[in-house]
N, C-alpha and C positions, 0 to 999 in steps of 0.2 A: 628405404625408402618408399618402394613400390610396396612392400608388403604392409608398412604403416596405411598407406594411400589406399590400399586394397581392404583393409581392414576397417577403415575409417568408411567407406563406401558401403560396407555391408552392415557394420552397426549402425549407424544414423539412422537407414531407413528402418531397423529393425526396431529400435528405441522410439520412434517416429509412430510406429504402427502400433506397440505398446501403450502409447498415451493415447492415441485414436481410440484404440480399443474401449481403454478406460471411461473415455466421454461419449462414445458412442454406446456403450452398455447403462450409462446412467441416462441417455436421452429413453431409451426402449424400457428402462421401467419408469420413466416419469411420464408413459405414454398410455399405461394401463392403470388398473386399481388391484389389489390381491398381489400375493406372491407366496407360495406353497414350495418348500424344500422337498427334492432337490432340484425341482425346475428353473430352469434361467430365464425364462419370460413371465411375465405378467400373467395372471388368470385371465382377465379380459382387458382389452384395449379399447378403452372408451375415454380418454383422454380427462378423466376425471380431474387430477390434480391441478392440470393447466387452466382447466372451466373452472377451477376453486382460484386460483391466482386472479383469474383476468375479472371474476364475480366480488374478488377479495371478502370472501365468505370469512376466511379464519385471520384476516386483517396481513397477510403475508406480502400485499403490494404497498400499503400504507408502512408497513416494518422495513421493505426494500428501499423506499424514497427517504424514510428516517435515517435508516444507514447511509444512505448515499449524501444527504446533508451534513450527518455528523462528521464523516469521513472527508468531506470538500473543507470544512471550516478548520479541522485538526490539522491538514495537510498545510491550507494556508497560513494558520497561526505559527506551526512549528519551523515551517520553512523561512518564513519571515523573522522569528526571533532566534532561528538557530544561525540562522545567515549573517546575522546582526551581533549575535554571540561570538561565533567563529571569527568574525573581522575584529573583534576585540580583543580575543585572544591573541591574533596574527598580530595588532598594533603594541600591545603591554609586552610581548615577548615572555609571558608567564603562561606555564604548562599548569599552574594548579586549577584554572578555569578547567582547562580538559580535562582533569582528573576529576573535577565533579561532574562534567558531563558524562563521566564513565561508571557513576556509582550507581544509575536506574538498571543497569547493565546487571550488576553483582548479584541482583535476586531479580526471580522472575515475577512479571505482572501481576499475577495474582495474590505473590506474598505482599507485595508492597500495596496492592489493591485494599487487603485485609487490614495493613498498618495503617492505611489512610481512610477506612471506612469510618473511624470515630470522628476524625477531623471533619470528614463531610456532613457528619451529623451534626457536629456542634455549628458548623457553617450553615448549615441549612438547605445543601446542597446536595445531600444524598437522596438518590432516588428520582434525579432531574437529568434532564439532557445535558446542562450547565456543567452539572459535575462530572458526567461521562465524559465531556468534551475538555474540562480542565484537567482531568487524571489523565487522559488519553495524550492530551497535549506536551505533559511532561514528559513523556517515554520518547514522543517524536521527536521533542524538541530538544534531548539529549542525543538523539540519533543523528538529526541533522546537526547540530553543532559538531560534533567528531567527522561527520560525513563532510562538510565541508571546512574543515580546520587546516586538513593537508592539500586543499586544492589551491593555494596562492603560488604564483610562479613569479619567477624575475619580470616575464614578460607584461603580466597584469600591474606589477609596481611600474615599469616603464609608460604604460598608458595613462596610470593615475598621476604621476608626475608629468605626462604630456598635457592631461587637461587642466591640472592646478597651474601651470606656466602660461596657458592660456587664458586665464581669468576664471577657471568654473570653479565653483563652490563644493560642499561636501556633496550635493544631489546632483551636481552634474558628474561629480566622479563616479557615482553608483549608475547614474543612468548612462555615461557615455564611457566609462572605463572598465568597471565590473562586472554589470550584468552582461553585457554582449558579449564578454570573455567565457562566462561561464553559464550561458542560457543555456545550454544543452544540458549540464548538470543539473541546473536549478528544475528541468521539468523533470528531470528522472528521478530526482528527491522528492517533488509532490508527488509523483505516482506511486511512488514508494511508500510515503508517509499515509497517503489516502488509502493505500493497501491493508497497511497495518490497523488502521482505524476500522475499515470495511471487513477484516477478517477476525477483528478480534471477539474473543467470548468472555475471558476470565473478568475484564476491567468491567465490561457490561453487565453482566451476570452479578457483580459484587458492588460496585459504587451504584447500577442502575436500581439493584434491590429488587429486581422483578417490574418494576414501574415502566423503564424504559424498554420498550419491545423492541429489539434490532431483527435484523436477519438471522445471524448467528444462534440468537437466542431460540427463534421459531425454528431453526435448523435441528438444534440438539433436544427441542421438545417431541419432535416428530420422532427421532432417534430412540430417545426414550419410550415412546406409544409403539415402536416397531410399526411405525407406518412408512414402509419402506419406499414405496412410489411419492408420497410428498417429501421424503428425505432427501430421494434421488432429484426431486424436479426444485427445491430448493438447493441443493448443492449446485446444480445447475445455473441457477440465478445468482448465486454467491461467487460462483467462479467466474462466470461471464466479464466481470470487471478485468479480473486478474488477469484473463485472457488478452481482454483489450489492452491492456498496461503493457502486459509483454511483448505483445506486434507494436506498439506505440517505441518500445525502446527500442527493438528491433528495427523498426525501420529509420529511428535517429540514428543507431549504429552506422547502418549502411549508407546515410545520408552522408554523415560526417567521413566516413571511409572514401565516400566518392569524392567529396570535396578536396580531401587530401591528396588522392591520387590525380586529381586534375590539377591542383596548385604543384604538385611534385613536376607534372609533366610540362608544363609552361617554364618552368627552371632549364636555364641552360646548362 
């Protein structure tokens, strides 16, 4: 026991230092322009990538706002429909709906995007933001359906029966029984689906057809152009919401653990 705790106290700071070193190096590369092998530092520290970002010369800031808007819409749609679908599966006691929700995970998003590209052309939504949102929402809704399908507990059922006994309708059941019981998990699901959309490249590049300029499209364009400094800067912009989302989930976990410990301490 002492050996495992000692190893944990050594490994955790080491892993944290490695992660911090990777982000620190991206910051250093994004502060300059030019890079020559085998040097680790940029040729010049002139803050050129960030000047371009704030001046929006390459449309990167607009792309970041576009990706943010798409991710928020996808997370709202997928969480709402996924929660409703999972609830319906729970009420019908049928596993076929859950099996259907697993279908998008059988193939990669790129393969399904290629298969759906002809359909989006016929519907007239290829190369549009709406087409990207619709395709991403299909994958995200499948994830949220699977995520919420196993979260119902007897305690939630008792809360629903209590609200129904007191004369509450379906909306009251959702507002006073279901959502308060799983609100922390709903927040986690919203963050995860938003990050899925934010970090997606395959669906945006195929369904968007080059017309939907998201942040990931700009990032891969910089990588193909061998623009190391702009790629590092766009990577930091791309990873910033992921870091914020991870910190939020850690904060929610710490708060929930603290609430449980206070509740247990009050029990006789």
